[in-house]
N, C-alpha and C positions, 0 to 999 in steps of 0.2 A: 383290337386295341383302341385307344381313345382317338378322338378326332385329331387329325394332323394340324399342327400349327405351322404355317409357312415360315421358312427361314427368315424372310423379310419382315415378319411380324414382330420379331424380337427387337426390343428397343436398342438404339445404339449405345455404345459405351459413353458414359457421362464424361470420362476424363480423356477420351480419345486415345486410350492405350491401344497399341497395335499388337494384339496377341498373335496375329498371323505371322508377323516378323519373328516373334519369339519362337514360335513352333517351327517355322521353316528353317531357322538357323540352328535348331537343335540337332546334333548328330548323335548317332548311337554311341553310348559310352563303351559298349562292347560290340565290336563289329561282328563277332561270331560268338555263339554260346549264350543265346538268350535263355535257354533252359537252365544253364548254370546259374545265371543271375536270378532266375525264378527261384531256384532252389535256395540261394543265399538270402533272398529277401523274405523268406518265410512262406512261400507258396509253392504249389506244385507246378509242373510244366503247363504252360498256357497255349502252346503253339499247335494245338491240334493233335491228331492221332499219329504222331511220328513213330517210326520203327525204333526198336531198341538201339540199333546202330546209330540212327540219326540223333536220337536223344543223347547218346553218349558222346557225340562229337565235341564239344568244347565245354563240357560241364565238369566241375569238380565235385565229387560226392562229399558234400559237407553238411552243413547245419541241419535243418530239420533236423539236428544234432551233433527241414525244411530246409547236413548240407543245406534244405530249403529254409535256413534261418541264420546263419551267422557263420559258424565254422562247423565242421562235422558235428561237433558238440557245441552248439551255442548255448550250452547248458543242456545236458542230455534230456531227451524227451521225457517229460514227466518230472524232471528235477526242477525244483523251485528256483525262481530267479532271485530269491531272497538270500543273499549271502549274509554272513554275520556282520554286525557292525564292529567298530573298533572296540578293543578290550578283550575280556576273557571269553570263554566258550559259552554261548547262549543256549537257551532251550532249543531254539530252531536249529542251531548247529548240531546239537546232540541228535535231534531227529534226522537230520540229513546224514549224519554218520551211520545211524542205524539203517537208513534207507540204502546207503551204499552197500552194506553187507547183504541186504536183501537182493539188490540188483545183481550181485555177483552170482546168484544162483541161476540167473539167465545168462549173462555175459557182461564182463566189464567192457564198457565202451571205449572207443579210442579217445586219447587225450584231446582236450580242446585245442583246436588250431586257431590261435588268436594272435593278435598283435599286429600293428601296422608294419608294412614293409618299408624300410628306409632306403634312401638313395636310389641307385640304379640309373641316375640321369645320364651318366657317361657311357652306359652300355650301348652296344650297337649289334646289329646282325642277330644271330641265333640267340645270344644271351638276352638281348633286349626283347625279342619276341617272347621268350620264355617268361621273363619277368612280367611282361604285359599280360600274358595269359593268366599268371597267378593273380595279378592285380585285378583282372577282370572278375575273378571270383571273390577275392578278398575285399575289395573296396571300390575302386574307381577313383579318379582324380578328385581331390577335394582341396579346399583352401587350407592354409597352414593352421595348425591347432595352437591356441593360446589359452590353455586351461588355467594357467596361473594368473592371467590378467583379469582385472575387474570387468564385469560385463558392460558393454556399451549401452548408452541410452537407447532403448528401442524406438523405432519410428512410430509404432503404435502399441498400445498396451496389449499384453498377452491376455487371451481370454481367461477369465477367472472361473474355476469350477464352482458350482453352487454348493455341493456338499463339502464338508471339511476334508482336507487332504490327509490321507493316511500314509505315514512315512513307510518307505521300504528301503532296506539297506542295500548298498551296492553289492554286486556279485564279487566274490573273492577273485583276485587276480591269479593267474596260473603261476605255478612255481617256476623260478628262474632256472634256465638251462645252464649247467656248469660251463665255464669259459673254455675248458679244454675240449669238451664235446663239440661246442660250436666251432672251435678252431679246426678240429678234424673234419667236420662236415664242410666247412668253407673251402678247405684245401682241395677236397675231392670235387666240389662243385666248380671251382675255378679251373681245375685240370680238365674238366669235361666241357668247359665253355658255358656253364650255367651261371646265373647271377648268384653271388654269395648272399644276397639279401634274403633268400629263402632258406638259409641255413637254420634259423630257429625252428621252422616248421619241420625240416628234415630231422633235426636232432630230437624234437619232441616225438615224432612218429617212430623213429628207428632206435631211440634209446641211447645208452651210454657209448655204444660202439657204432654210432651212426656213420662215421667216416669209413670204417672198415666194411660195414654192411653195404654201403652204397658203392664202394669200389668193387666189391665182390659181385654185386648184382645191381648194375646201373638202372635196370628197369624198375627198381623200387622207387625211383623218383616219381613214377606214375601215381603213387599213393598221395602225393602232395596235391591238394585241391587246386584245380585250374590247369594242371599240366596235362597236355594232350599226348596221345601215343606217338605222333610224329616227332614231338619234342624230346620225349624219352628215348626214342630211337636215335636221334642225333646225338644225345648225350652219351648213349651207350657206344656209338661208333667212335666218338672222340676218346673214350677210355679204352675200348677193347680192340679197335681197329677192325681187321677182317674177321675177327672172331664173332663180331656182332652180326648175326644172321637172322632173317625173319623167322626161322624155325627154332631158334634158341629156346630151350625149355624155360629159362628164366623169363624170357619175353612172353611166351605164350601163357605162362602161369599168371604173370602180372596182368595181361590183357583179359584173362578170364575173370579175375577179381574186379577189374575196372568195369567190364561190361555189366556184371551182376550188380555192382554198386550203382551204376547209372540206371539200370532197370528198377532198382529200389526207389529211386527218386520219381519214377513214374507210377509207383504203387505196387510193383511186383515183389513178392517175397521169393519167387523162384522163376525160372524160365524153362520152357521146353527145350530139350536137347537140340532140336533142329534150329530153334531161334538163336541159341548160343553159338552153334557152329556157323550159322550164316553171318552173325556179327563178327566172328573171328575171321571168316573168309574176307570180309570187307576190309579188314586190317592187314591183309596180305599174309596171313598165317598159311603156310603151304599145305599143311595137313590138319584141318580143324578137328577131325575125329580123333587123331592121335593126341592133339593138344588137350582135348576134353578128357580123354582117358588118363593122360598124365596128371591133370589137375585133380581128378578123382583119386588117383593112386597116392598122390602126396598130401591129400587131405585139404587141398585148397577149396574144394566144393564137396557138397554131399549130394547123393543120388536118392531120388524118391520115385516110386511108381504109383501112378494113379490109375484106377479102373482095373484092378486085378481080379474082379469078380468074373465068373464064368460068362463067356460070350461078350464081355465088354472090352473095347479096345484099350490097350495098355499105353499110357502116356508116361514118358520118362521126364522127370523134372530135375533140374539142377539148381542148387541154391547155396548161399553162404551160411555158415553155421550160426551166425548171430541171429538171422531171421528164422532159421529152422528151430533153434532153441526157444526163441520167443513164441513162435506159433504153437509149439508143442507144450510149452509151459502154460500158455493161455488156454489151450484146449483142456489140459488137465485141470486147471483151476476152475474153468466154467463147469466142467463135469462134476467136480467136487461140490460146487454150490448146488447143482441140480440134485445130487445124491444126498447131501446133508441138509437140504432145505427144510423149513418147518412144514407142518401139516395142520396149521390152525384154520379155523373157519371164521372168516371175517365177512360181515354183511356190508353191503354198499354197492358201489359201481363194479363193473367187470374188472377194472384194474385193481380195486381194493380186494376183491375176492381172490384174484390170482395171486396177489402179493401175500395174502394170508397163508396160502397153501404151497408156495413155491419159493425156491431160493434164487431163481433167475427168471426175469420177466423182461419182455421187449415191448415198448410202447412207441407207436408211430403216430405222427401228426405234425401239423404246421406250428406256427408261432403261438397261436392262441391255445393250442392243445397242450402247451407246456404247463399250463395251470393245473392239469389233471395229476401228473406225478408230484407236483409241488403240494397239492392238496393231500395226496397220499402221505407224504412226509409229515405234514402238519398233523394229520390224524394219528400217525404212528407216535409222534411226540406226545400227543394228548393221552395216549394209553400207557405212557411211561417208557417207550422204546427210544433208543438212541438213534436218531435219524439225521442224515446229512444230505444236502443237495449240492452237487458239484456241477460246474459248468466249464466250458472250454476256455473262457477268458473273462476279463473284467467287464467287457461289454455285455456279456450274457448275465453277469451278476447285476449290472445296472438295470437291465431290462426287467428283471424279476422284482426289483425294489429292495430296499434295505431290510424290510421286515422278514424276508425269507431267510436271510443270513447265508446265502449261497457262497461257496468257496470255489476257487478254480482247481481243476484237477492237479495242476502243477503244485500249487500250494498245499493241497491235501497230501500229495506224495512226499513233499519235502518236509512236512511238519510245520510249515509256516502258518497254516490255518487248519481248522478242523478239530476233530476230537482227540488227536494224538494216538498213541499206540499202546497196546497192552504189553505184558511181560514177554509174550511170545513174538512180538513184533508186528502183530496184526492190528488193523484199525480197531479202536475202541468204539464200535458201533454195532447196531442191529440191522439197520436199513441204509443203503446208499443208493440215491437216485442220481444217475449221471445223465445230464441233458447234453445236447449237441454230440451225442455218441458217434455219429458218422465221421467226426473229426479225429477220433482216436486212431493212432497208428498202432501196429501190432506190439511194439515194444512197450509203449506206454500202457496199453491195455493189459499186457502181461503183468507189469508191475502192480497195476491197480488190483487185478483179480487175485494175485498172490497175496495181497495185503488183506483180503477179506477173510474174516474168521469163519470157521465152520458153523453152520446153522444160521448164518446171516442171510439177508436178502439183498440182491442187486437188481435194480431196475435200470435198463439201458433205454433211454428215450431219445428220439430224434426224428428228423424228416428224411426218409430214404431217397427223396428226389434230389437232394443237394449234392454238390461235388464232394467226393470223398476226401479224407485228410491227405495232407501233403506227404506223409511218411509212407513207409511200406505197409501193405496190408489193406484190407477192407473189412474191418472187424464187424461193424454193424450189419453190413450186407451179408456176410458169411453166417453170422448167428441167425439172421432172419431166414436165410436159405436153408440152413440145416434143420430148422423146425424142431429143435430139441427142448423148447420151453414155451410157455404160453406167450402168444402174441396178441396184444390189445391194440386195435386200430381205432384211434379217436374219430368220432363223428362230428367234432366241433370244427367247422371251417374257419379260415381266416376271413374277417369281414371286409365289406366294402369293395370298390372297384379293383383295388390292388389284390385283395384276396381272390376275387373272381378271375383276374388275369393270370395270376400265378398258378391257381388250381388248374386252369385250362392247359397251361404249358406243361404241367405235370403229367397230363394224359395225352400229350402230343398235339394240342390244339392252341393256336395263337388267335384268340377270339377278340373281336371288337367289344370293348366294354364302355358302358356309359360312365362318364367321369364329370358330373356336374360341378364338382369342386376343384377341377383340374388336378385330380389325384394322379392322372397319367397324362403326360404331354409328349408328343412326338415332334422332334425338330429335325427335318430332313436337311442333309448337307451333301455337297457335291464332291468335296475332296478333303484331304487330311488337314490342310490349312484352315479351311472353314470349320472343320470339326473341332479343332483346338480353340478357335476363336469363339464358337458358340458355347463350348463347354465352360470356358472362363466367364463368359457373359452370363450364363445361367447361374453359376455358383455365386458370382460377385454381385449380380444385380437382379436378374429376373426372378429367381426363386425367393430371395429375401423380400423383394418388393411385392410380388404377386401372391405368394403363398404364405409369407410371414415366417419363414424358416431361415435363420441366419446362416451365413457362409460356414461358420465353424461347426454347424450341425448337418452339413451337406457333404456327402462322400461321393467321389468320382470313381467309377469302376471301368476298367478297360481290359483288352484281351491279353496284353503282355507288357513287358518292361521296355523293349526296344521299339524302334520304328518311329515314324513321325507322329503317331498318336499313342505311343506307349506311356508308361508311368513316368519315365524320365522327362519326356517332352512336355507332358501335361503338368507335372509338378513344377518344372521350370517356369512355365507360363503362369501357373496359379500363384507361385511365390512372387513373381514379378508384380502381379496385380494385388495380391492380398497382404503380403508381408515382405516388401522389398528390403534387401539388405545385402551386405558383402559376405555374409556367412563367416563371421569372425570366429566362431567356435566350431572348428572342423567342418566348415561348410554350412553351419546352421546358425540361426539367429533366434533370440527370444521371441516367442509367438509363432514360430514355425510349427506346422502340423507335421508329425513324423510317424513312421511305422517302425516299430522296434521288434526285430526277430529274436525273441528270447530263446527259442529252440526250434527244432524241426516242427513245422506246421503250427507254430504258436506265435503269431504276430499280434502285437497290441498296438493300438494307435494312441497318440497323446500329443501334448504340446510342450515345446521346449520352454523351460522356466528360466534356467540359468546354467552356468558352468562353474566348476571349481576344480581343485587339485584332484579330487576323486573321480571326476568324470562329468558327464552331462546330466543335468537334473530335468526330469520330465514329470508332467502331470498326466497320468493315464487313467482316465475315467474316475478321477478323484483320488487315485493312489499315487503318492509321490514315489517315483522310481529313479534310481541312479544307474546310468549306463557307464560302466567302467571305461576310462579313457582308452584302454587297450582294445575295447570292443566297438568303439564308435564307428570307425571306418568300415568294419565288416558287418555290423549288425543293425545299423541305423540308416534309414532312407527317409526322404521327404514323403509325407503320407497324405497329401490332399487327394492323390490318385492311387488306387490299389488295383491289383488284379483280382479276379473273382475267387481264385484259390486263397489269396490272402484274406479276402473279405468273408469267406465262409465262416459261419459261426458267430458273425456280428451283424448288427442292424443299426440304421441311422434314421432320423426323422425324414431326411430327403436324400435321394440317390440320383446321380446322373450317370447313366450307362452310355459309354462311347462305343459305337459300332461303325468304324470307318470301312470303306469299300474293300480294303485288303484284309479285313478280318473274317471274311466269309468262310474260309476253310478252317478257321479255328473254332467256329461255333458248334455247339451241340445242345441237345435238350437239357442236360444237367447244367451246362454253363449258363444258358439263358435263364433257367429256373433259379439258379443260385444268384445270379446278378440282379435280376428283377425282384427277387424275394428279399433283398437286403433293405428295401424301402419300407418304412413304417407309415408315413403319411403322404409322401409325394415321390413320383418317379418321372424323371425326364429321360427320354431316349434320343441321343444324338445319332440319327439313323442314316447310314450311307450304304447299307448292304442290300437294299431292294428286297427281292424275293428270297434271298439266301436265308433271311431270318425265319420265315415260316417253314421253309424246307428243313432247316436245322432242327426246329422244334418237332416237326412231324417225322423226320426220317433218321436223324442222327442221335442214337441213344448214348453215345459216349464210348470211350475206349474201355475195354474190359481189363481187369487186373488178374494176373495169374497168382493165386494164393493156395494154401493148403488147409486153412483153418476149417472150412466147411467139411472137407473130407475127414479131417481128424475128429471133429465133433460127431459126425455121423458114425464113425467107427467106435467111439467111446460110448455113445448113447444111441444105440441102434434103434431102440423103440422110441418113436416120437412122443413127446410129452402131450398129455391130454389137455385139450383146450377147455378153459372154464366155461360153464354155461352162461350165456348172456341173453336174457330175454330180448326178443326182437332182433337178434343178430349181434354183430360186433358193436362194442361201445362206440 
């Protein structure tokens, strides 16, 4: 890496602000369950290679539909954030309606669990703990909301985006739950000692007979995001008395679902039977084997066998039907594209020749290599084909530039952007290039592939070294591993010292690079307080002054949400320095940098512009976005600092990566590769992990995900696809 800058060489704060005091005084908003908040903030788990049981400890399986984003469905993965505006049914709404029908062929998702939790201040004991656990996932304490008040005069002007702002309508609010249904749920909750404030979530989850269903099976409370097994057990004992036993089939069935949903937040679409039994044993289930058999018999989980070939060991996998259906639908759709693909002869690069003769192509490479599939789309348009380039988020579209006309995957699926659909419900296109493909979760990918017409071409492009998407599955890696279609590896490296550094990390080497223009700077720190202080100093003063990149174009990346150097502590310190204010609008002020978890694994960054009766108004990469007031608490966080999972798929002119001493066990090669690779022009590393960093790069390849897509593809397309000839080797 670059030459180290001594900590003392950084200039002192001009205004004498004591960021250390800010950091040291910041407490964890959630004392337990950082993985849960990771899920709700739009990122995957950041706390290392925890076991399934550990990861399931205080997490509510929510948004990522990113649960890693807002609520289990912070807008279902792939569904656009664009709701209709006021008035009649718009064209976008019609497209969304058609998309909902398409999604039903996979599985209708659970209803969005939204809305702030009211009251609860007078609760104590078990009920207060339960309400606190739900709030840990739903929001966290924020200042009172005054959406109907005029915005205060900001202390400093909010950054103005250079391109014109494109308006985006607010997401539609969820349908109101009937009063009688709420009353029934509240009565049962109160009887069991649970806070009545979670009644709306219970009613939305369990339907019109929520009260009766909960009284009959108290462990269904475990389906509410943020509720832990021990809290559901206490609720059941209050209702059932001595009948509530550890081996009750209702309890074991609920725990099986809970464990598998928690595993999905770590990327697994299924678990080995032994892992599921071990997780149940940790939850005091007396006979885990019997519990698994009962869950299979009543249809709670599905059973799959891997490795049934002769002489191959047989692995029994267990999974929820929503992920099983999505993987099978995705495998069928990809196989259909391979079988119905064109057989044209195109001249040009290896990628262009492969795209001419195949319906499915995989393209790998770094940031600079993204230009190759974009050029393919431009050539296809020049020949009269309907070609579309789709990216993970607005940040990706910004990096490609306005001339490319890229759309986000979410907007493409919802109909808010893109070519629209034909009379059969398929995309009206001939070629679709999907960049940032490693960020696709299995459910979004299934919807995308099902929408591709027969005979069309799909190019999946991305960097296989980055962290996978926050949702269940590892679509890009599984398609690569199955080798059922042409794979074109770009030979175009990312330039400069940053490109050299990140390329070395990708092969397990943390090299020292020459950085004459201070493209890479290392700032050693001794403890967490100094790490926060140096981070704020870099963003607010050193990088703008020495590198010429303003604070609003600098992104901080850290290992998790909690702790003394997590996103909460860093965001508090950065707000105090860069945009101090009382947080008049649900804890936010005009000019605040924010991270908006639109859906599972789909976090966008932006700036608060104003607030109104409809919600909080943001400027996200030049797109005006409205966060409905019902979703502000659950889906919005300050965004000066993000986790690496949240940052995946995005890049900024300058990045400050914070590596405190206690982060050593959370580091892996994909994490470092992703975090360092988010920088376009400058990278500062606040370094406190000593030799743990090169060891992580060299030795820790990251946690594996248990999925079925590769096996399904290999079974459907047994013969590997022929690779196109490429003079001189791969492109």
